[in-house]
C-alpha positions in Angstrom: 102.4 -115.2 24.6 101.2 -118.8 23.9 102.9 -121.9 25.3 104.4 -122.7 21.9 105.7 -119.2 21.5 107.3 -119.4 25.0 109.0 -122.6 24.1 110.2 -121.1 20.8 111.7 -118.2 22.6 113.4 -120.4 25.1 114.9 -122.6 22.5 116.1 -119.6 20.5 117.7 -118.1 23.6 119.3 -121.4 24.4 120.9 -121.5 20.9 121.9 -117.8 21.1 123.9 -118.6 24.2 126.4 -120.7 22.2 129.2 -119.1 20.2 128.2 -121.2 17.2 126.3 -124.4 16.4 126.3 -127.0 13.7 123.0 -128.8 13.1 122.8 -132.4 12.0 120.4 -131.5 9.1 118.3 -134.0 7.2 115.8 -131.5 5.7 113.0 -133.0 7.7 110.8 -130.8 9.8 112.6 -131.4 13.2 116.1 -130.6 12.0 114.7 -127.8 9.8 113.1 -126.1 12.8 116.4 -126.4 14.8 118.2 -124.8 11.8 115.7 -122.0 11.5 115.9 -121.3 15.2 119.7 -121.4 15.1 119.9 -119.1 12.1 117.5 -116.7 13.8 119.6 -116.7 16.9 123.1 -116.8 15.6 123.0 -115.8 11.9 126.3 -116.8 10.2 127.4 -118.6 13.3 124.9 -121.4 12.6 125.7 -124.1 10.1 123.5 -126.9 8.8 125.3 -130.1 7.9 123.9 -133.0 5.9 125.7 -136.4 5.8 125.4 -138.0 2.4 125.6 -141.8 2.3 124.0 -144.8 0.6 121.1 -144.7 3.1 120.0 -141.2 2.2 117.7 -141.0 -0.9 118.8 -138.5 -3.5 115.4 -136.8 -3.3 116.0 -136.2 0.5 119.4 -134.7 -0.2 117.8 -132.3 -2.7 115.1 -131.4 -0.2 117.8 -130.7 2.4 119.6 -128.3 -0.1 116.3 -126.6 -0.9 115.2 -126.1 2.7 118.6 -124.8 3.8 118.4 -122.2 1.0 114.9 -121.4 2.1 116.1 -120.8 5.7 119.2 -118.9 4.5 121.5 -120.9 6.6 125.0 -122.0 5.5 124.8 -125.6 4.3 127.7 -128.1 4.4 127.5 -131.7 2.9 129.9 -134.4 4.1 130.1 -137.9 2.7 130.6 -141.2 4.4 129.5 -144.9 4.1 127.7 -146.9 6.7 128.4 -149.9 4.6 132.0 -149.8 5.8 130.8 -150.8 9.2 130.3 -154.6 9.7 128.1 -153.8 12.7 125.8 -151.7 10.6 125.7 -154.1 7.7 124.8 -157.0 10.0 121.5 -155.1 10.7 120.8 -156.2 14.3 118.5 -154.4 16.7 121.1 -151.7 17.2 121.6 -150.8 13.6 120.3 -147.3 14.3 122.8 -146.9 17.1 125.7 -147.7 14.7 124.3 -145.5 12.0 123.7 -142.5 14.3 127.1 -142.9 15.9 128.9 -142.7 12.5 126.6 -139.9 11.2 127.0 -137.8 14.3 130.8 -138.6 14.3 131.0 -136.9 10.9 129.1 -133.9 12.3 131.5 -133.6 15.2 134.5 -133.8 12.9 133.0 -131.1 10.6 132.3 -128.9 13.6 135.8 -129.3 14.8 137.2 -128.3 11.3 134.9 -125.3 11.3 135.8 -124.4 14.9 132.2 -124.7 16.0 131.8 -125.8 19.6 128.3 -127.3 19.7 126.6 -129.9 17.6 122.8 -130.0 17.7 120.2 -132.5 16.4 116.4 -132.5 15.9 115.4 -135.0 18.6 112.0 -133.7 19.9 110.1 -134.3 23.1 108.0 -137.2 21.7 111.0 -139.3 20.5 112.2 -140.9 23.7 108.7 -142.4 24.2 108.3 -143.6 20.7 109.4 -147.3 21.0 112.8 -148.7 20.5 115.1 -145.8 19.6 118.8 -147.0 19.9 119.9 -143.9 17.9 119.1 -141.8 21.0 121.8 -143.6 22.9 124.3 -142.3 20.4 123.0 -138.8 20.8 123.5 -139.1 24.6 126.9 -140.7 24.4 128.3 -138.1 22.0 126.8 -135.2 24.0 124.8 -133.8 21.2 122.6 -130.9 22.2 118.9 -131.4 21.4 117.1 -128.1 21.9 113.7 -129.4 21.0 113.9 -132.1 23.6 115.6 -129.7 26.2 112.6 -127.4 25.9 109.9 -130.1 25.8 108.8 -129.3 22.2 106.6 -132.0 20.9 106.2 -133.1 17.2 103.0 -131.2 16.9 104.6 -128.1 18.3 107.6 -128.5 16.0 105.2 -128.3 13.1 103.6 -125.2 14.5 107.0 -123.5 14.8 107.8 -124.6 11.3 104.6 -122.8 10.2 105.7 -119.7 12.2 109.0 -119.7 10.1 107.1 -120.3 6.9 109.0 -123.6 6.2 107.7 -125.6 3.3 108.4 -128.8 5.3 105.9 -128.0 8.1 103.6 -130.8 7.0 106.3 -133.1 5.6 105.9 -136.8 6.7 108.7 -138.3 8.7 111.3 -140.0 6.6 113.7 -142.6 8.1 116.8 -143.7 6.3 116.6 -146.3 3.6 118.1 -149.1 5.8 114.9 -148.9 7.9 113.1 -150.7 5.0 115.2 -153.9 5.5 114.1 -156.3 8.2 116.4 -156.9 11.2 118.8 -159.7 10.5 118.9 -159.3 6.7 122.2 -157.7 5.7 122.1 -154.1 4.5 123.6 -154.0 1.0 124.0 -151.3 -1.6 121.8 -153.3 -4.1 118.9 -153.5 -1.5 119.2 -149.8 -0.7 119.2 -148.9 -4.4 116.1 -150.9 -5.3 114.2 -149.5 -2.3 115.1 -146.0 -3.3 114.0 -146.6 -6.9 110.8 -148.2 -5.8 109.9 -145.3 -3.5 110.8 -142.8 -6.2 108.0 -144.5 -8.3 105.5 -144.1 -5.6 106.5 -140.5 -5.2 105.9 -140.0 -8.9 102.4 -141.4 -8.5 101.7 -138.7 -5.9 101.6 -140.9 -2.8 102.6 -138.8 0.3 103.1 -141.2 3.2 104.6 -144.5 2.1 107.4 -147.1 2.5 108.6 -150.0 0.3 110.0 -152.7 2.6 112.5 -155.1 1.1 111.9 -158.6 2.5 114.8 -160.3 0.6 113.3 -159.9 -2.8 109.7 -159.4 -1.7 108.6 -155.7 -1.9 106.0 -154.8 0.8 104.4 -151.5 -0.1 102.9 -149.5 2.7 100.8 -146.4 2.0 98.7 -144.3 4.4 95.2 -145.7 5.1 93.5 -142.9 3.2 95.6 -143.7 0.1 95.0 -147.5 0.1 92.1 -147.2 -2.4 94.4 -145.5 -4.9 97.0 -148.2 -4.5 94.5 -150.8 -5.6 93.7 -149.1 -8.9 94.5 -151.3 -11.8 96.7 -148.8 -13.6 98.9 -148.4 -10.6 98.9 -152.1 -9.9 100.1 -153.0 -13.4 102.7 -150.2 -13.5 104.3 -150.9 -10.1 104.3 -154.6 -10.6 106.3 -154.3 -13.9 108.6 -151.6 -12.6 109.5 -153.3 -9.4 110.1 -156.6 -11.1 112.5 -154.8 -13.5 114.6 -153.4 -10.6 115.0 -156.8 -8.9 112.0 -157.6 -6.8 110.6 -161.1 -7.3 107.2 -160.4 -5.6 105.3 -157.2 -5.0 102.7 -157.0 -2.1 100.5 -154.4 -0.5 100.3 -154.1 3.2 96.6 -153.8 4.1 97.3 -152.3 7.5 98.7 -149.3 5.7 101.8 -147.3 6.6 103.1 -147.8 10.1 106.4 -146.8 11.7 108.6 -149.7 12.9 106.7 -152.3 10.9 109.7 -153.7 9.0 109.9 -156.8 11.1 106.2 -157.7 11.9 105.4 -160.7 14.2 104.9 -164.0 12.5 101.2 -164.1 13.5 100.4 -160.8 11.7 98.7 -161.1 8.4 100.3 -157.9 6.9 100.4 -158.5 3.2 98.3 -159.6 0.3 100.0 -160.4 -3.0 97.6 -158.3 -5.1 100.4 -157.6 -7.5 101.3 -161.2 -8.2 102.1 -162.0 -11.9 99.3 -163.6 -13.9 101.4 -166.8 -14.4 101.3 -167.6 -10.7 98.6 -170.0 -9.7 98.4 -169.2 -6.0 
């Protein structure tokens, strides 16, 4: 038995020891692996639950529905609004804490309604060391069970377990909620979330795989993976994205020459992160 197989068996046995579990389920690879393990261990006593709100792209909700069906697990969808929280809208350094507290609170309520005693999430062993993660504080405070973390399963090992279960999301890039595209200190509004979602839908249509559109109060900063930068500079894409993003409310459209990076929504003032390669022809500088 390999090390990964041993960890898989330990996590599955852990989940099997519970009478039932509800998984906070986004449809990403981490929560999908927890859902597959739980369904394997508990069958009908495992429930995947997705919280639908303004910060969840419709495409991600559809992915969650599809992957839950792929796993064969019962799938519940609950709705709430982070925008009802002034602390969340304010968008300070603890935004993710406020968001995760509300989102997991919905999971706990749903578990209680379904008479399920344990709520799980997809926190993996790499997450605690991955920079500022205030959302993990909410996981700890609300006593959410994280089987991937508990059994020291890293992101790479999560993907290998996803392949073991034949999950289509085994290689899916990480996808944070839409509010992560708005710089700290700039209020999170429905209009900003909507235009980011529309902008990212366009990049998805063009076949980009790892990307973000950051909303700097009317300036769209596009990030794509370094190996896709050359495609992002092609004239046809430049002209299309410039026009489309202007139509949905962005005043300027830029490309980040560093490429996609997690946690880059609020870069330091001394970082030269953007070039206005999509500026309109009428602009003189």
